[in-house]
C-alpha positions in Angstrom: -47.9 35.0 -67.9 -44.8 33.9 -66.8 -43.2 37.5 -66.4 -46.4 38.5 -64.3 -45.9 36.1 -61.9 -42.3 36.6 -61.6 -42.4 40.2 -61.1 -45.6 39.6 -58.6 -42.8 37.2 -56.8 -40.7 40.1 -56.6 -42.4 42.7 -55.6 -43.7 40.1 -52.3 -40.6 39.3 -51.7 -39.2 42.9 -51.5 -42.1 43.4 -49.2 -41.0 40.5 -46.8 -37.3 41.7 -46.8 -38.4 44.9 -45.9 -40.3 44.3 -43.3 -37.5 41.6 -41.6 -35.7 44.6 -41.7 -38.0 46.4 -40.1 -38.3 43.5 -36.9 -34.4 43.4 -36.6 -33.8 47.4 -36.5 -30.5 47.4 -34.5 -32.0 50.9 -32.8 -34.7 49.2 -31.3 -37.4 51.8 -32.2 -41.2 50.5 -33.4 -40.8 47.1 -31.7 -40.9 45.8 -27.8 -38.0 45.9 -26.4 -36.9 43.3 -23.2 -34.5 43.5 -20.4 -33.4 41.3 -17.6 -31.7 43.0 -14.6 -29.6 41.1 -11.9 -28.6 41.3 -8.3 -27.8 39.4 -5.3 -30.2 39.3 -1.8 -27.4 40.9 0.1 -28.0 44.5 1.5 -25.4 45.5 -0.6 -27.5 45.3 -3.3 -30.8 47.3 -2.2 -30.5 49.6 -5.1 -31.7 46.6 -7.3 -34.5 45.7 -5.1 -35.6 49.1 -4.9 -35.8 49.6 -8.3 -37.5 46.3 -8.7 -40.3 47.3 -6.2 -40.6 50.7 -7.4 -40.8 49.7 -11.0 -38.1 52.2 -11.7 -36.3 51.6 -14.7 -39.4 51.0 -16.6 -39.7 54.8 -15.8 -36.5 55.6 -18.1 -36.7 53.1 -20.5 -38.8 53.5 -23.4 -42.5 52.8 -23.4 -43.5 48.8 -23.7 -40.3 47.9 -22.6 -40.6 44.4 -20.8 -38.2 44.5 -17.3 -37.5 41.2 -15.5 -35.2 40.1 -12.4 -32.9 37.1 -12.0 -31.4 36.9 -8.6 -28.0 35.6 -8.3 -25.8 33.5 -5.2 -22.7 34.8 -6.6 -20.5 36.7 -8.6 -19.6 33.4 -11.0 -22.6 33.1 -12.1 -23.8 36.4 -12.5 -20.9 37.4 -14.6 -21.4 34.1 -17.0 -24.9 35.7 -17.3 -23.5 39.0 -18.4 -21.3 37.4 -20.8 -24.0 35.1 -22.6 -26.5 37.9 -23.1 -29.2 36.3 -20.3 -29.2 39.7 -18.8 -28.3 43.1 -19.7 -26.6 44.8 -16.4 -27.5 44.6 -12.5 -25.3 44.7 -9.5 -22.5 42.0 -8.9 -19.1 42.8 -6.8 -15.9 43.9 -7.7 -13.8 40.9 -7.3 -16.1 38.5 -9.9 -16.3 42.0 -12.1 -12.5 42.1 -12.3 -11.2 38.4 -12.6 -13.6 38.0 -15.7 -12.4 41.2 -17.4 -8.9 40.3 -17.1 -9.9 36.7 -18.3 -10.8 38.6 -21.4 -14.6 39.2 -20.5 -16.2 42.1 -22.8 -17.7 44.0 -20.1 -18.1 47.5 -18.5 -18.3 49.2 -15.0 -20.7 51.9 -14.9 -21.6 52.6 -11.9 -21.4 51.6 -8.2 -24.1 50.5 -5.6 -22.5 50.4 -2.3 -19.5 50.2 0.1 -18.8 48.9 3.0 -20.7 45.7 4.3 -18.5 42.7 4.7 -17.6 41.6 8.5 -15.1 38.8 9.5 -17.3 36.6 11.8 -16.0 34.3 14.1 -18.0 31.1 15.6 -19.0 30.8 19.1 -17.2 28.2 21.1 -14.2 28.1 18.3 -11.6 29.6 20.3 -10.9 33.0 18.5 -10.2 35.6 19.8 -8.1 37.9 17.4 -7.1 37.3 13.4 -3.6 35.0 14.9 -5.6 32.6 16.2 -6.9 31.0 12.3 -3.9 29.4 12.4 -5.3 25.8 11.8 -8.7 27.1 11.4 -11.2 26.7 8.3 -13.0 30.2 6.9 -16.2 30.4 4.5 -16.5 32.9 1.5 -19.4 32.4 -1.2 -16.8 31.8 -3.5 -12.9 31.1 -4.1 -11.8 35.0 -5.1 -15.3 36.6 -4.8 -15.0 40.0 -3.2 -15.2 38.9 0.6 -12.4 36.4 0.3 -10.1 38.9 -1.4 -10.9 41.1 1.3 -10.2 38.6 3.8 -7.0 37.1 2.6 -5.4 40.4 2.0 -5.5 41.5 5.2 -4.7 38.0 6.9 -1.3 38.2 5.2 -0.4 41.6 4.8 -1.2 42.1 8.7 -1.0 38.8 10.5 1.1 37.2 8.0 -1.1 34.2 7.5 -2.5 32.6 4.4 -4.9 30.1 3.0 -4.0 26.7 2.2 -5.0 27.5 -1.3 -1.8 29.1 -1.4 0.1 26.6 1.2 -0.5 28.5 3.8 -2.4 27.8 7.4 -6.0 27.9 6.8 -8.9 26.0 5.2 -10.7 27.4 3.1 -14.7 26.3 1.9 -17.3 28.2 0.3 -21.0 28.3 1.0 -24.0 30.6 0.5 -24.1 33.2 3.3 -27.8 32.5 4.2 -26.5 29.7 5.4 -23.2 31.0 7.5 -25.5 31.1 10.7 -26.3 27.1 10.6 -23.1 26.6 9.5 -21.5 28.0 12.7 -24.5 26.1 14.9 -23.5 23.0 13.4 -19.6 23.7 14.0 -18.6 22.9 10.4 -15.9 26.4 10.4 -14.8 28.6 12.3 -15.1 32.3 10.6 -16.8 33.8 8.1 -16.4 36.5 5.9 -19.6 37.6 5.1 -21.6 40.4 3.1 -24.4 42.1 5.2 -27.1 41.3 6.4 -25.7 37.8 7.1 -23.3 38.8 9.6 -26.0 41.2 12.1 -28.1 38.1 11.4 -25.4 35.6 12.8 -24.8 38.6 15.7 -28.9 38.5 16.3 -29.2 34.9 16.3 -25.9 35.0 18.8 -23.9 32.4 16.8 -20.9 34.3 16.2 -19.2 37.6 17.1 -17.7 40.1 15.0 -13.9 39.7 15.1 -13.0 42.4 12.4 -15.8 44.9 11.7 -16.1 47.0 8.1 -14.0 49.4 8.5 -10.8 47.4 9.2 -11.2 44.7 6.7 -9.2 45.3 3.6 -10.3 48.1 1.4 -13.9 48.4 3.8 -13.8 52.4 3.4 -12.9 52.8 -0.4 -13.8 49.5 -2.3 -17.4 49.5 -4.1 -18.7 46.3 -2.3 -21.0 46.5 -5.4 -20.8 47.7 -9.0 -23.2 47.9 -11.5 -21.6 45.9 -15.0 -23.4 45.6 -18.2 -21.3 44.0 -21.6 -19.5 46.5 -23.9 -21.5 45.1 -26.9 -24.1 47.1 -25.3 -22.7 50.5 -24.4 -21.1 50.1 -28.4 -24.3 49.4 -30.0 -27.1 50.5 -27.4 -25.7 53.5 -25.7 -29.3 54.9 -25.2 -30.7 51.5 -23.6 -27.5 52.0 -20.8 -28.0 55.4 -20.2 -31.5 54.7 -19.3 -30.5 51.5 -17.2 -28.1 53.8 -15.3 -30.3 56.8 -15.2 -33.2 54.2 -13.1 -30.3 52.9 -11.0 -29.0 56.5 -10.0 -32.7 57.4 -9.2 -32.6 54.0 -6.6 -30.1 54.4 -5.1 -30.8 58.1 -4.5 -34.3 57.4 -3.2 -32.4 55.0 -0.4 -30.2 57.8 0.6 -33.7 60.0 0.9 -36.0 57.2 2.2 -33.9 54.7 4.4 -36.8 53.1 6.7 -39.0 52.6 3.4 -36.5 50.7 1.5 -35.4 49.0 4.8 -38.7 47.7 4.4 -38.0 46.7 1.1 -34.8 45.1 1.8 -36.9 42.8 4.0 -39.9 42.3 1.8 -37.4 41.3 -1.0 -34.5 38.7 0.8 -37.7 37.4 2.4 -38.7 36.6 -1.1 -36.1 35.4 -2.6 -34.5 33.7 0.0 -37.4 32.7 2.0 -35.4 33.9 5.4 -37.2 37.3 7.3 -35.0 39.5 8.6 -36.1 41.5 11.6 -35.7 45.1 11.8 -32.9 45.1 13.9 -30.9 43.1 12.1 -31.2 45.3 9.1 -30.9 48.1 11.3 -27.5 47.3 12.5 -26.3 45.9 8.7 -27.4 49.1 7.5 -25.0 51.1 9.6 -22.0 49.7 7.9 -23.1 50.0 4.0 -23.0 53.5 2.0 -25.0 53.6 -0.7 -23.5 55.4 -3.6 -23.1 54.9 -7.7 -19.8 56.8 -7.5 -17.1 54.8 -8.4 -13.3 55.5 -8.9 -10.9 53.3 -11.0 -8.1 53.4 -8.6 -9.5 52.0 -5.7 -10.4 49.0 -8.3 -7.1 48.4 -9.6 -5.6 48.6 -6.0 -7.8 45.9 -5.0 -7.2 43.7 -8.6 -3.2 44.3 -7.5 -4.0 42.1 -4.4 -6.3 39.3 -6.1 -2.7 38.6 -8.2 -0.9 38.8 -5.0 -3.3 36.2 -3.7 -3.0 34.1 -6.8 -6.6 34.1 -7.9 -5.1 36.0 -10.9 -2.5 34.1 -13.4 -1.1 37.6 -14.6 -0.8 41.2 -13.0 -3.8 43.0 -13.9 -4.6 46.1 -15.8 -8.2 47.6 -15.7 -7.8 50.2 -18.1 -10.8 50.3 -19.8 -13.1 48.5 -17.3 -14.6 51.3 -16.3 -16.8 53.6 -18.3 -17.6 56.6 -16.3 -19.8 58.5 -19.2 -22.7 57.6 -17.6 -23.1 58.5 -14.3 -21.3 62.4 -15.0 
């Protein structure tokens, strides 16, 4: 009787372990998967909005995959979510991606999202007619060392010899969400803003500020990806099929934007209102669109040049080497 009971327990245990092995299959075959994609409510991130609105990730991922979306106010919180696995991929500025990579984060840039879209705005009444007038003034960016901050500070240092008080310079630096810049201008709390679209065009439309430096004249304004698509190296190594499917959907979203600009603008207006509770006019979107090029192509050399500038400004402690950051195999 005891032998029979032992055999029964053994067989049940084997069956249980086999079932457990099936549930944790690293390939994900035979089980529903769930992924989360992140992006910001900025025009540079319209590919994320279009992909969500058109459900494009569900078209390329395996049947039954649940796709969620998470929205971020800044690059630091986005990169933390990538590193912790709370999101599997999405769009972020190149600054946070490079900063975290050089700090040891195991991430890959697998595509671009757009180029352009950074504008330097001056508050009306701040007595700023040219960049030279920035001495003693206060500027705002989304985060310290973010893409837009580095673009502005690089230009000011290289062209005008003016730097932030962070490095014993003449400009005071504060941070805040781009959607609040118009109200901060109106209240006189800041003098200049380094602004991602559509918030620059919104400031223009509301009459609270004017363009001090337009997109083509900002540092790296013509070459630097304003947004890059990032995922973890762990996902690239362990589940390249998923990464390929995610990038394919992102490419499809980018192509849709290129071929259907008016519908894409309508999607952007809707999604930005849903996320920020601010409704942008058609005039604002049209103006912002002119400053942006939507593309998934990315060149590592442009990122490296930008990273070197970030180091020169003291945002990075060591001179960066971005070897291994970009993986173009999924867009080729």
